C-alpha positions as CSV (number, residue, x, y, z in Angstrom):
1,M,66.3,93.8,142.0
2,T,64.8,91.9,139.1
3,D,66.9,91.1,136.0
4,F,65.5,91.4,132.5
5,C,67.6,89.2,130.2
6,L,68.3,89.5,126.5
7,P,65.3,87.8,124.9
8,D,65.2,85.3,122.1
9,L,65.5,87.3,118.9
10,G,64.3,84.6,116.6
11,E,65.8,83.1,113.4
12,G,68.2,81.0,115.3
13,L,70.2,84.0,116.6
14,D,71.9,83.4,119.9
15,E,73.7,86.7,120.5
16,A,73.6,90.4,119.8
17,E,75.8,93.4,120.0
18,I,74.7,96.4,122.0
19,V,74.4,99.5,119.7
20,A,72.9,102.2,121.9
21,W,71.1,102.5,125.2
22,H,68.0,104.6,125.4
23,A,67.6,104.6,129.1
24,G,70.1,105.0,131.9
25,V,70.6,103.9,135.4
26,G,68.1,105.6,137.7
27,D,65.7,106.4,134.8
28,R,62.0,105.4,135.2
29,V,60.6,103.7,132.2
30,V,57.1,102.4,131.2
31,T,56.1,99.2,129.6
32,D,57.1,99.0,125.9
33,Q,59.4,102.0,126.1
34,P,62.6,101.4,124.1
35,L,65.4,100.3,126.3
36,V,68.2,99.4,124.0
37,S,69.1,98.8,120.3
38,V,71.1,95.7,119.6
39,E,72.6,94.5,116.4
40,T,72.4,90.9,115.1
41,D,73.7,89.5,111.8
42,K,70.3,90.3,110.4
43,A,69.6,93.9,111.4
44,I,69.3,96.3,114.3
45,V,66.6,95.3,116.8
46,E,65.0,97.7,119.3
47,I,64.2,96.0,122.6
48,P,61.3,97.5,124.6
49,S,61.0,97.4,128.4
50,P,58.9,94.5,129.6
51,R,57.5,96.5,132.6
52,S,57.3,99.9,134.2
53,G,60.0,100.6,136.8
54,Q,63.3,102.2,137.7
55,I,66.5,100.9,136.1
56,A,69.0,100.0,138.8
57,K,71.7,98.6,136.6
58,R,72.7,98.1,133.0
59,F,74.7,95.1,131.8
60,G,77.1,95.9,129.0
61,E,78.1,98.9,127.0
62,P,77.9,99.7,123.3
63,G,80.1,97.4,121.3
64,E,79.8,94.5,123.8
65,V,78.2,91.2,122.7
66,L,75.6,89.5,124.9
67,K,74.2,86.0,124.6
68,V,70.5,85.3,124.6
69,G,69.6,84.8,128.3
70,D,72.3,87.1,129.6
71,P,71.1,89.9,132.0
72,L,70.4,93.1,130.1
73,V,69.0,95.4,132.8
74,A,68.0,95.2,136.5
75,F,64.9,96.8,137.8
76,E,64.4,98.1,141.4
77,D,61.8,95.7,143.0
78,A,60.4,98.5,145.1
79,E,59.2,100.4,142.0
80,R,55.8,98.8,141.8
81,K,55.2,99.0,145.6
82,D,56.1,102.6,145.8
83,A,53.9,103.6,142.9
84,A,50.9,101.7,144.3
85,S,51.2,103.2,147.8
86,V,50.2,106.7,146.6
87,V,46.5,106.7,145.9
88,G,45.6,108.2,142.6
89,Q,49.2,108.6,141.5
90,I,49.5,109.0,137.7
91,P,52.8,107.6,136.4
92,A,55.0,110.4,135.2
93,A,56.0,110.5,131.6
94,P,59.6,109.3,131.2
95,P,62.2,112.0,130.7
96,E,62.8,113.0,127.1
97,T,66.4,111.9,127.4
98,T,65.3,108.3,127.7
99,R,63.5,108.3,124.4
100,I,65.1,107.6,121.0
101,P,65.4,110.6,118.8
102,A,62.9,110.3,116.0
103,T,65.4,110.2,113.2
104,S,67.8,107.6,114.8
105,A,65.1,105.3,116.0
106,A,63.4,105.1,112.7
107,D,66.6,104.7,110.8
108,A,68.0,102.1,113.2
109,S,64.9,99.9,113.0
110,S,64.6,100.1,109.2
111,I,68.2,99.5,108.1
112,R,69.1,95.8,107.7
113,A,72.8,95.2,107.9
114,A,75.2,92.8,109.6
115,P,77.5,94.0,112.4
116,A,80.5,93.7,110.1
117,V,78.8,95.9,107.5
118,R,78.0,98.6,110.2
119,R,81.6,98.6,111.5
120,R,82.9,99.0,107.9
121,A,80.4,101.8,107.3
122,R,81.8,103.6,110.4
123,Q,85.3,103.2,109.1
124,L,84.4,104.5,105.7
125,G,82.2,107.3,107.1
126,V,79.2,106.1,105.1
127,D,75.6,106.8,106.2
128,L,73.8,103.5,105.7
129,T,70.5,105.2,105.2
130,G,71.6,106.3,101.8
131,V,73.0,102.9,100.7
132,A,70.9,100.7,98.3
133,S,70.6,97.1,99.5
134,S,70.9,94.0,97.3
135,G,70.7,91.2,100.0
136,T,68.3,88.4,99.7
137,H,66.2,89.7,102.6
138,G,66.8,93.3,101.9
139,E,69.9,93.7,103.9
140,I,72.9,95.8,102.9
141,T,75.9,93.7,101.9
142,L,79.6,94.6,102.1
143,Q,79.6,95.0,98.3
144,D,76.7,97.4,98.5
145,L,78.7,99.4,101.1
146,E,82.0,99.4,99.2
147,E,80.2,100.4,95.9
148,A,78.5,103.3,97.7
149,A,81.8,104.4,99.2
150,G,83.4,104.3,95.8
151,S,85.9,101.6,96.9
152,P,87.0,99.1,94.3
153,A,87.9,96.5,96.9
154,L,84.8,94.3,96.5
155,G,83.8,95.5,93.1
156,S,86.9,94.0,91.5
157,P,86.4,91.1,89.0
158,I,86.3,87.7,90.6
159,H,88.3,85.0,88.8
160,K,87.6,81.3,89.4
161,L,90.8,79.3,89.8
162,S,91.2,76.9,86.9
163,G,93.8,74.9,85.1
164,P,97.4,75.2,86.4
165,R,96.3,77.6,89.2
166,R,93.6,75.2,90.5
167,T,96.2,72.4,90.4
168,M,98.7,74.6,92.3
169,A,96.1,75.4,94.9
170,R,95.3,71.7,95.4
171,N,99.0,70.7,95.6
172,M,99.9,73.5,98.0
173,A,97.0,72.5,100.3
174,R,98.1,68.9,100.2
175,A,101.7,69.9,101.0
176,R,100.4,72.0,104.0
177,D,98.5,69.1,105.4
178,E,101.0,66.3,104.8
179,V,104.5,67.7,105.1
180,V,106.6,68.9,108.0
181,P,109.0,71.3,106.3
182,A,112.4,72.5,107.4
183,T,114.8,74.7,105.5
184,L,118.6,75.1,105.4
185,Y,120.4,78.0,103.7
186,D,123.9,78.4,102.4
187,D,125.9,80.3,99.7
188,A,128.0,78.9,96.9
189,D,131.0,81.0,95.7
190,V,130.7,80.7,91.9
191,D,133.1,83.5,91.0
192,H,135.2,81.1,89.0
193,W,132.4,80.4,86.6
194,S,133.0,81.7,83.1
195,R,130.5,83.7,81.1
196,D,130.0,80.7,78.9
197,D,128.9,78.5,81.8
198,D,125.2,77.6,81.8
199,P,124.0,78.1,85.4
200,T,121.1,75.7,85.0
201,L,123.4,72.9,83.8
202,R,125.7,73.7,86.7
203,L,122.7,73.3,89.1
204,L,121.7,70.0,87.4
205,H,125.2,68.6,87.9
206,G,125.2,69.9,91.5
207,I,121.9,68.2,92.3
208,A,123.2,64.9,90.8
209,A,126.3,65.1,92.9
210,A,124.3,65.9,96.1
211,C,121.9,62.9,95.4
212,R,124.9,60.6,95.1
213,A,126.2,61.9,98.5
214,E,122.8,61.6,100.2
215,P,120.4,59.4,98.2
216,L,117.6,59.6,100.7
217,L,116.6,63.0,99.5
218,N,115.9,61.6,96.0
219,A,112.9,59.6,97.3
220,W,109.2,59.4,97.8
221,H,107.4,59.0,101.1
222,D,104.1,57.2,101.4
223,A,102.5,58.5,104.6
224,D,99.7,55.9,104.6
225,T,102.1,52.9,104.5
226,G,105.1,54.6,106.2
227,Q,107.3,53.5,103.3
228,L,110.2,55.4,101.8
229,R,111.1,54.7,98.2
230,V,114.6,55.7,97.3
231,H,115.1,56.2,93.6
232,D,118.2,55.3,91.7
233,Q,117.3,57.6,88.8
234,I,117.0,61.4,89.3
235,D,113.9,62.7,87.6
236,L,114.1,66.4,88.3
237,G,111.0,68.6,88.5
238,I,111.9,72.1,87.2
239,A,109.6,74.9,88.3
240,V,108.6,77.1,85.4
241,D,106.7,80.4,85.9
242,T,104.1,81.4,83.3
243,D,101.2,83.8,83.0
244,Q,98.8,80.9,83.3
245,G,100.4,79.7,86.6
246,L,103.2,77.4,87.8
247,F,104.2,74.4,85.8
248,V,106.7,71.7,87.0
249,P,107.8,69.6,84.0
250,V,110.1,66.7,84.7
251,L,113.6,66.3,83.2
252,R,114.4,62.6,83.3
253,D,117.6,61.0,84.5
254,I,119.7,64.1,84.9
255,G,122.5,62.1,86.4
256,G,122.9,59.8,83.3
257,R,122.7,62.2,80.4
258,A,125.3,64.3,78.5
259,D,125.1,68.1,78.6
260,D,123.8,68.3,75.0
261,E,120.9,66.0,75.9
262,L,120.1,67.9,79.0
263,R,120.1,71.3,77.2
264,A,117.9,69.8,74.4
265,G,115.5,68.3,77.0
266,L,115.3,71.6,78.9
267,Q,114.5,73.6,75.8
268,R,111.9,71.1,74.7
269,L,110.1,71.1,78.1
270,K,110.1,74.9,78.3
271,G,108.8,75.2,74.7
272,D,106.0,72.7,75.4
273,V,105.0,74.6,78.6
274,K,104.9,77.9,76.7
275,T,102.7,76.5,74.0
276,R,100.6,74.5,76.5
277,S,101.4,71.4,74.5
278,I,103.2,69.4,77.2
279,P,101.8,65.9,77.7
280,P,100.5,65.2,81.2
281,S,103.0,62.4,81.6
282,E,105.8,65.0,81.5
283,L,104.4,66.7,84.5
284,R,104.4,63.7,86.7
285,G,106.9,61.5,88.5
286,A,109.5,64.0,89.7
287,T,111.7,62.6,92.4
288,I,113.1,65.9,93.6
289,T,112.5,69.5,92.4
290,L,114.6,72.6,91.5
291,S,113.2,76.1,91.7
292,N,115.7,78.5,90.1
293,F,113.8,81.6,91.3
294,G,116.9,83.7,91.3
295,M,116.4,84.3,87.5
296,L,113.5,86.5,88.6
297,G,114.6,87.8,91.9
298,G,115.1,86.9,95.6
299,R,118.0,85.4,97.5
300,Y,116.5,82.7,99.8
301,A,113.2,81.0,100.1
302,A,111.4,78.6,102.4
303,L,110.0,76.5,99.5
304,V,107.1,74.0,99.5
305,V,107.7,70.3,99.2
306,V,104.9,68.6,97.3
307,P,104.4,64.9,98.4
308,P,105.3,62.2,97.7
309,Q,108.6,64.1,97.1
310,I,110.6,65.0,100.2
311,A,113.0,67.7,99.0
312,I,113.2,70.8,96.9
313,L,116.2,73.0,96.2
314,G,116.1,76.7,95.5
315,A,118.7,78.8,93.7
316,G,118.6,82.5,94.5
317,R,119.9,85.5,92.5
318,M,123.6,85.5,91.8
319,A,125.3,88.7,92.7
320,P,128.6,90.1,93.8
321,R,129.1,89.9,97.5
322,A,131.9,90.3,100.0
323,V,133.6,86.9,100.9
324,V,136.7,85.9,102.8
325,A,139.2,84.2,100.4
326,D,142.7,83.3,101.4
327,G,142.4,85.4,104.5
328,E,141.3,88.5,102.6
329,V,137.9,90.1,102.0
330,R,137.1,90.1,98.3
331,V,134.1,90.6,96.1
332,H,133.0,87.3,94.4
333,R,129.8,86.2,92.6
334,V,127.7,84.2,95.1
335,M,124.7,82.0,94.5
336,P,122.3,81.7,97.5
337,L,121.0,78.2,98.1
338,S,117.8,77.0,100.0
339,L,117.0,73.4,100.7
340,T,113.6,72.6,102.1
341,F,113.0,69.0,103.2
342,D,110.3,66.9,104.8
343,H,111.5,66.5,108.4
344,R,109.3,63.5,109.0
345,V,111.7,61.3,107.1
346,I,114.9,63.3,106.6
347,T,117.2,64.4,109.4
348,G,118.9,67.7,109.7
349,G,122.3,66.0,109.3
350,E,121.2,64.3,106.0
351,A,119.9,67.6,104.7
352,A,123.1,69.4,105.7
353,R,125.3,66.9,104.0
354,F,123.2,67.1,100.8
355,L,123.5,70.9,100.8
356,A,127.2,70.7,101.5
357,A,127.7,68.3,98.6
358,M,125.7,70.7,96.4
359,K,127.8,73.6,97.4
360,D,131.0,71.7,96.8
361,A,129.9,70.7,93.3
362,L,129.1,74.3,92.4
363,E,132.3,75.6,93.7
364,S,134.6,72.9,92.2
Protein backbone atom coordinates (compact mmCIF):
# COMPACT_ATOMS: atom_id res chain seq x y z
CA MET A 1 0.00 0.00 0.00
CA THR A 2 1.04 3.58 -0.65
CA ASP A 3 0.01 6.32 1.75
CA PHE A 4 -1.22 9.71 0.63
CA CYS A 5 -0.64 12.24 3.41
CA LEU A 6 -2.45 15.45 4.26
CA PRO A 7 -0.77 18.02 2.01
CA ASP A 8 0.43 21.49 2.96
CA LEU A 9 -2.69 23.68 2.80
CA GLY A 10 -0.76 26.95 2.70
CA GLU A 11 -1.07 30.17 4.75
CA GLY A 12 0.92 28.64 7.58
CA LEU A 13 -1.81 26.12 8.42
CA ASP A 14 -0.47 22.96 10.02
CA GLU A 15 -3.66 20.99 10.70
CA ALA A 16 -7.18 20.42 9.45
CA GLU A 17 -10.39 18.80 10.67
CA ILE A 18 -12.04 16.15 8.55
CA VAL A 19 -15.52 17.31 7.50
CA ALA A 20 -16.70 14.59 5.09
CA TRP A 21 -15.29 11.71 3.06
CA HIS A 22 -16.28 11.45 -0.60
CA ALA A 23 -14.74 8.04 -1.24
CA GLY A 24 -14.78 4.91 0.86
CA VAL A 25 -12.55 1.90 1.43
CA GLY A 26 -12.63 -0.31 -1.68
CA ASP A 27 -13.73 2.50 -3.99
CA ARG A 28 -11.81 3.12 -7.20
CA VAL A 29 -10.98 6.76 -7.83
CA VAL A 30 -9.29 8.68 -10.62
CA THR A 31 -6.78 11.47 -10.48
CA ASP A 32 -8.26 14.76 -9.22
CA GLN A 33 -11.45 13.12 -8.04
CA PRO A 34 -12.47 14.64 -4.67
CA LEU A 35 -11.39 12.44 -1.78
CA VAL A 36 -12.27 14.41 1.33
CA SER A 37 -13.29 17.84 2.54
CA VAL A 38 -11.31 19.24 5.47
CA GLU A 39 -11.81 22.35 7.53
CA THR A 40 -9.09 24.78 8.53
CA ASP A 41 -9.38 28.03 10.42
CA LYS A 42 -9.76 29.73 7.05
CA ALA A 43 -12.33 27.66 5.15
CA ILE A 44 -13.37 24.20 3.96
CA VAL A 45 -10.86 22.76 1.52
CA GLU A 46 -11.59 19.93 -0.89
CA ILE A 47 -8.63 17.58 -1.33
CA PRO A 48 -8.48 15.66 -4.67
CA SER A 49 -6.94 12.28 -5.27
CA PRO A 50 -3.31 12.52 -6.43
CA ARG A 51 -3.65 9.36 -8.57
CA SER A 52 -6.01 6.75 -9.88
CA GLY A 53 -6.38 3.66 -7.76
CA GLN A 54 -8.31 1.70 -5.19
CA ILE A 55 -8.57 2.98 -1.63
CA ALA A 56 -7.38 0.37 0.83
CA LYS A 57 -7.70 2.42 4.03
CA ARG A 58 -8.87 5.78 5.32
CA PHE A 59 -7.16 7.49 8.24
CA GLY A 60 -9.53 9.46 10.45
CA GLU A 61 -13.24 10.06 10.65
CA PRO A 62 -15.29 13.30 10.43
CA GLY A 63 -14.48 15.49 13.40
CA GLU A 64 -10.92 14.23 13.79
CA VAL A 65 -8.00 16.63 13.36
CA LEU A 66 -4.96 15.65 11.30
CA LYS A 67 -1.60 17.37 11.09
CA VAL A 68 0.01 18.22 7.77
CA GLY A 69 2.01 15.14 6.82
CA ASP A 70 -0.26 12.66 8.62
CA PRO A 71 -1.55 9.74 6.47
CA LEU A 72 -4.89 10.50 4.85
CA VAL A 73 -5.61 7.45 2.68
CA ALA A 74 -3.72 4.32 1.58
CA PHE A 75 -3.89 3.07 -2.03
CA GLU A 76 -3.55 -0.54 -3.14
CA ASP A 77 -0.17 -0.76 -4.89
CA ALA A 78 -1.47 -3.42 -7.26
CA GLU A 79 -4.03 -1.05 -8.78
CA ARG A 80 -1.77 0.30 -11.53
CA LYS A 81 -0.38 -3.12 -12.40
CA ASP A 82 -3.81 -4.73 -12.68
CA ALA A 83 -5.16 -1.94 -14.84
CA ALA A 84 -2.19 -2.11 -17.23
CA SER A 85 -2.32 -5.90 -17.65
CA VAL A 86 -5.58 -5.78 -19.59
CA VAL A 87 -4.88 -4.50 -23.06
CA GLY A 88 -7.24 -1.78 -24.17
CA GLN A 89 -8.95 -1.54 -20.78
CA ILE A 90 -10.73 1.76 -20.28
CA PRO A 91 -10.85 2.91 -16.65
CA ALA A 92 -14.35 2.63 -15.35
CA ALA A 93 -16.08 5.73 -14.17
CA PRO A 94 -16.09 5.97 -10.41
CA PRO A 95 -19.36 5.02 -8.73
CA GLU A 96 -21.75 7.88 -8.24
CA THR A 97 -21.63 7.34 -4.49
CA THR A 98 -18.00 8.47 -4.46
CA ARG A 99 -18.76 11.90 -5.86
CA ILE A 100 -19.79 14.96 -3.91
CA PRO A 101 -23.41 15.93 -4.39
CA ALA A 102 -23.47 19.06 -6.51
CA THR A 103 -25.09 21.23 -3.87
CA SER A 104 -22.89 20.26 -0.94
CA ALA A 105 -19.66 20.35 -2.93
CA ALA A 106 -20.27 23.83 -4.23
CA ASP A 107 -21.45 25.10 -0.90
CA ALA A 108 -18.59 23.54 1.07
CA SER A 109 -15.94 25.00 -1.22
CA SER A 110 -17.42 28.48 -1.36
CA ILE A 111 -18.18 29.10 2.33
CA ARG A 112 -15.32 30.51 4.35
CA ALA A 113 -15.69 29.95 8.10
CA ALA A 114 -13.49 28.69 10.93
CA PRO A 115 -14.19 25.33 12.61
CA ALA A 116 -15.57 27.05 15.70
CA VAL A 117 -18.05 28.96 13.56
CA ARG A 118 -19.20 25.78 11.83
CA ARG A 119 -19.63 23.94 15.12
CA ARG A 120 -21.66 26.83 16.51
CA ALA A 121 -23.77 26.86 13.33
CA ARG A 122 -24.57 23.19 13.83
CA GLN A 123 -25.58 23.90 17.45
CA LEU A 124 -27.84 26.75 16.36
CA GLY A 125 -29.20 24.90 13.34
CA VAL A 126 -28.11 27.70 11.00
CA ASP A 127 -27.32 27.07 7.31
CA LEU A 128 -24.13 28.99 6.62
CA THR A 129 -24.99 29.41 2.95
CA GLY A 130 -27.50 32.06 3.96
CA VAL A 131 -25.24 33.99 6.36
CA ALA A 132 -23.65 37.24 5.21
CA SER A 133 -19.92 37.43 5.94
CA SER A 134 -18.04 40.42 7.35
CA GLY A 135 -14.57 38.94 7.87
CA THR A 136 -11.49 40.61 6.46
CA HIS A 137 -11.04 37.85 3.88
CA GLY A 138 -14.72 37.18 3.32
CA GLU A 139 -15.05 34.61 6.09
CA ILE A 140 -18.14 34.29 8.28
CA THR A 141 -17.42 35.39 11.83
CA LEU A 142 -19.08 34.29 15.06
CA GLN A 143 -20.81 37.65 15.24
CA ASP A 144 -22.19 37.16 11.71
CA LEU A 145 -23.54 33.79 12.79
CA GLU A 146 -25.06 34.98 16.08
CA GLU A 147 -26.75 37.91 14.35
CA ALA A 148 -28.14 35.62 11.67
CA ALA A 149 -29.50 33.31 14.37
CA GLY A 150 -31.10 36.21 16.21
CA SER A 151 -28.94 35.63 19.28
CA PRO A 152 -27.89 38.71 21.29
CA ALA A 153 -24.86 36.96 22.74
CA LEU A 154 -22.26 38.61 20.53
CA GLY A 155 -24.37 41.53 19.41
CA SER A 156 -24.45 43.04 22.91
CA PRO A 157 -22.65 46.34 23.51
CA ILE A 158 -18.97 46.07 24.40
CA HIS A 159 -17.73 48.28 27.22
CA LYS A 160 -14.07 49.07 27.66
CA LEU A 161 -12.93 48.86 31.27
CA SER A 162 -12.01 52.28 32.57
CA GLY A 163 -11.55 54.19 35.79
CA PRO A 164 -12.31 52.18 38.96
CA ARG A 165 -13.08 49.01 37.03
CA ARG A 166 -9.77 49.11 35.18
CA THR A 167 -8.00 49.68 38.52
CA MET A 168 -9.91 46.78 40.06
CA ALA A 169 -8.98 44.51 37.17
CA ARG A 170 -5.32 45.44 37.50
CA ASN A 171 -5.30 44.94 41.29
CA MET A 172 -7.08 41.60 41.08
CA ALA A 173 -4.63 40.36 38.46
CA ARG A 174 -1.74 41.45 40.66
CA ALA A 175 -3.26 39.70 43.67
CA ARG A 176 -3.72 36.51 41.64
CA ASP A 177 -0.07 36.55 40.60
CA GLU A 178 1.54 37.54 43.91
CA VAL A 179 -0.52 36.23 46.82
CA VAL A 180 -0.97 32.72 48.21
CA PRO A 181 -4.40 33.07 49.85
CA ALA A 182 -5.96 31.02 52.63
CA THR A 183 -9.25 31.71 54.39
CA LEU A 184 -10.63 30.99 57.86
CA TYR A 185 -14.32 31.25 58.80
CA ASP A 186 -16.10 31.72 62.13
CA ASP A 187 -19.29 33.15 63.62
CA ALA A 188 -19.68 35.86 66.25
CA ASP A 189 -22.73 35.76 68.53
CA VAL A 190 -23.87 39.40 68.60
CA ASP A 191 -27.30 38.88 70.09
CA HIS A 192 -26.44 41.22 72.97
CA TRP A 193 -25.95 44.21 70.64
CA SER A 194 -28.57 46.88 71.09
CA ARG A 195 -30.45 48.42 68.21
CA ASP A 196 -28.45 51.62 68.78
CA ASP A 197 -25.16 49.84 68.20
CA ASP A 198 -23.39 50.77 64.98
CA PRO A 199 -22.20 47.47 63.41
CA THR A 200 -19.44 49.21 61.45
CA LEU A 201 -18.04 50.84 64.59
CA ARG A 202 -18.18 47.48 66.33
CA LEU A 203 -16.19 45.98 63.47
CA LEU A 204 -13.62 48.77 63.65
CA HIS A 205 -13.09 48.14 67.36
CA GLY A 206 -12.89 44.42 66.73
CA ILE A 207 -10.22 44.82 64.04
CA ALA A 208 -8.22 47.12 66.33
CA ALA A 209 -8.37 44.51 69.11
CA ALA A 210 -7.37 41.70 66.71
CA CYS A 211 -4.40 43.71 65.41
CA ARG A 212 -3.23 44.24 68.97
CA ALA A 213 -3.46 40.50 69.57
CA GLU A 214 -1.68 39.57 66.30
CA PRO A 215 0.18 42.63 64.94
CA LEU A 216 1.69 40.67 62.04
CA LEU A 217 -1.59 40.83 60.09
CA ASN A 218 -1.42 44.64 60.06
CA ALA A 219 1.59 44.66 57.77
CA TRP A 220 2.94 44.97 54.24
CA HIS A 221 4.99 42.33 52.47
CA ASP A 222 7.58 43.20 49.83
CA ALA A 223 8.02 40.08 47.72
CA ASP A 224 11.04 41.51 45.89
CA THR A 225 13.08 42.11 49.04
CA GLY A 226 11.44 39.51 51.26
CA GLN A 227 10.77 42.14 53.92
CA LEU A 228 7.73 42.37 56.20
CA ARG A 229 6.83 45.82 57.47
CA VAL A 230 4.61 45.68 60.56
CA HIS A 231 2.66 48.89 61.17
CA ASP A 232 1.96 50.42 64.53
CA GLN A 233 -0.96 52.46 63.15
CA ILE A 234 -4.00 50.72 61.69
CA ASP A 235 -5.03 52.41 58.45
CA LEU A 236 -8.13 50.49 57.43
CA GLY A 237 -9.22 50.13 53.82
CA ILE A 238 -13.02 49.95 53.63
CA ALA A 239 -14.52 48.38 50.52
CA VAL A 240 -17.31 50.56 49.10
CA ASP A 241 -19.57 49.25 46.32
CA THR A 242 -20.69 51.81 43.73
CA ASP A 243 -22.24 51.85 40.25
CA GLN A 244 -18.86 52.89 38.86
CA GLY A 245 -17.03 49.99 40.50
CA LEU A 246 -15.24 49.15 43.73
CA PHE A 247 -13.58 51.86 45.81
CA VAL A 248 -11.45 51.22 48.89
CA PRO A 249 -10.97 54.51 50.76
CA VAL A 250 -8.69 54.46 53.81
CA LEU A 251 -9.82 55.37 57.33
CA ARG A 252 -6.67 56.34 59.20
CA ASP A 253 -5.63 55.27 62.70
CA ILE A 254 -8.79 53.38 63.68
CA GLY A 255 -7.17 52.25 66.91
CA GLY A 256 -6.38 55.75 68.15
CA ARG A 257 -9.55 57.75 67.42
CA ALA A 258 -12.77 58.29 69.35
CA ASP A 259 -16.10 56.98 68.07
CA ASP A 260 -17.29 60.41 66.98
CA GLU A 261 -14.15 60.92 64.90
CA LEU A 262 -14.51 57.49 63.32
CA ARG A 263 -18.17 58.12 62.43
CA ALA A 264 -17.33 61.50 60.90
CA GLY A 265 -14.42 60.00 58.98
CA LEU A 266 -16.59 57.21 57.60
CA GLN A 267 -19.32 59.59 56.47
CA ARG A 268 -16.81 61.88 54.80
CA LEU A 269 -15.11 59.05 52.93
CA LYS A 270 -18.41 57.57 51.73
CA GLY A 271 -19.64 61.01 50.65
CA ASP A 272 -16.44 61.70 48.74
CA VAL A 273 -16.65 58.33 47.01
CA LYS A 274 -20.27 58.92 46.02
CA THR A 275 -19.48 62.31 44.48
CA ARG A 276 -16.20 61.04 42.99
CA SER A 277 -14.37 63.84 44.77
CA ILE A 278 -12.13 61.68 46.97
CA PRO A 279 -8.42 62.58 46.68
CA PRO A 280 -6.17 59.81 45.33
CA SER A 281 -4.16 59.95 48.56
CA GLU A 282 -7.24 58.73 50.46
CA LEU A 283 -7.30 55.58 48.35
CA ARG A 284 -3.72 54.57 49.16
CA GLY A 285 -1.81 53.26 52.12
CA ALA A 286 -4.25 50.79 53.71
CA THR A 287 -2.53 48.38 56.08
CA ILE A 288 -5.48 45.94 56.30
CA THR A 289 -8.94 45.91 54.70
CA LEU A 290 -12.56 45.38 55.79
CA SER A 291 -15.28 44.19 53.41
CA ASN A 292 -18.67 44.51 55.09
CA PHE A 293 -20.42 42.69 52.26
CA GLY A 294 -23.15 41.43 54.57
CA MET A 295 -24.88 44.79 54.18
CA LEU A 296 -25.74 43.58 50.66
CA GLY A 297 -25.95 39.83 51.14
CA GLY A 298 -23.94 36.69 51.64
CA ARG A 299 -22.59 34.88 54.68
CA TYR A 300 -18.97 33.91 53.96
CA ALA A 301 -16.45 34.79 51.26
CA ALA A 302 -12.96 33.84 50.15
CA LEU A 303 -11.83 37.43 49.71
CA VAL A 304 -8.92 38.83 47.72
CA VAL A 305 -5.82 40.21 49.43
CA VAL A 306 -4.30 43.08 47.45
CA PRO A 307 -0.53 43.38 47.99
CA PRO A 308 1.39 44.72 49.75
CA GLN A 309 -1.33 44.05 52.36
CA ILE A 310 -1.47 40.55 53.78
CA ALA A 311 -4.99 40.32 55.25
CA ILE A 312 -8.62 41.23 54.60
CA LEU A 313 -11.57 40.63 56.93
CA GLY A 314 -15.10 40.03 55.64
CA ALA A 315 -18.32 40.49 57.63
CA GLY A 316 -21.33 38.59 56.34
CA ARG A 317 -25.03 39.20 56.77
CA MET A 318 -26.24 39.18 60.38
CA ALA A 319 -29.25 36.92 60.88
CA PRO A 320 -30.98 34.87 63.59
CA ARG A 321 -29.49 31.40 63.85
CA ALA A 322 -29.61 28.48 66.23
CA VAL A 323 -26.76 28.52 68.78
CA VAL A 324 -25.97 26.59 71.93
CA ALA A 325 -25.92 28.90 74.97
CA ASP A 326 -25.73 27.70 78.56
CA GLY A 327 -26.37 24.15 77.40
CA GLU A 328 -29.53 25.07 75.51
CA VAL A 329 -30.33 25.62 71.86
CA ARG A 330 -31.44 29.21 71.35
CA VAL A 331 -31.96 31.64 68.49
CA HIS A 332 -29.38 34.46 68.52
CA ARG A 333 -28.22 37.05 66.03
CA VAL A 334 -24.99 35.83 64.47
CA MET A 335 -22.41 37.66 62.32
CA PRO A 336 -20.41 35.40 59.93
CA LEU A 337 -16.71 36.28 59.67
CA SER A 338 -14.21 35.48 56.91
CA LEU A 339 -10.48 36.16 57.20
CA THR A 340 -8.33 35.76 54.09
CA PHE A 341 -4.58 36.08 54.57
CA ASP A 342 -1.37 35.69 52.56
CA HIS A 343 -0.04 32.31 53.59
CA ARG A 344 3.43 33.16 52.34
CA VAL A 345 4.06 35.26 55.43
CA ILE A 346 1.24 34.45 57.88
CA THR A 347 0.80 31.08 59.55
CA GLY A 348 -2.54 29.42 60.12
CA GLY A 349 -2.04 29.81 63.87
CA GLU A 350 -1.49 33.56 63.61
CA ALA A 351 -4.57 33.94 61.45
CA ALA A 352 -6.63 31.81 63.84
CA ARG A 353 -5.57 33.88 66.84
CA PHE A 354 -6.42 37.08 64.97
CA LEU A 355 -9.89 35.77 64.11
CA ALA A 356 -10.44 34.53 67.68
CA ALA A 357 -9.54 37.96 69.05
CA MET A 358 -11.91 39.57 66.56
CA LYS A 359 -14.73 37.27 67.61
CA ASP A 360 -14.07 37.90 71.31
CA ALA A 361 -14.17 41.67 70.79
CA LEU A 362 -17.51 41.45 68.96
CA GLU A 363 -19.02 39.16 71.55
CA SER A 364 -17.80 41.06 74.62
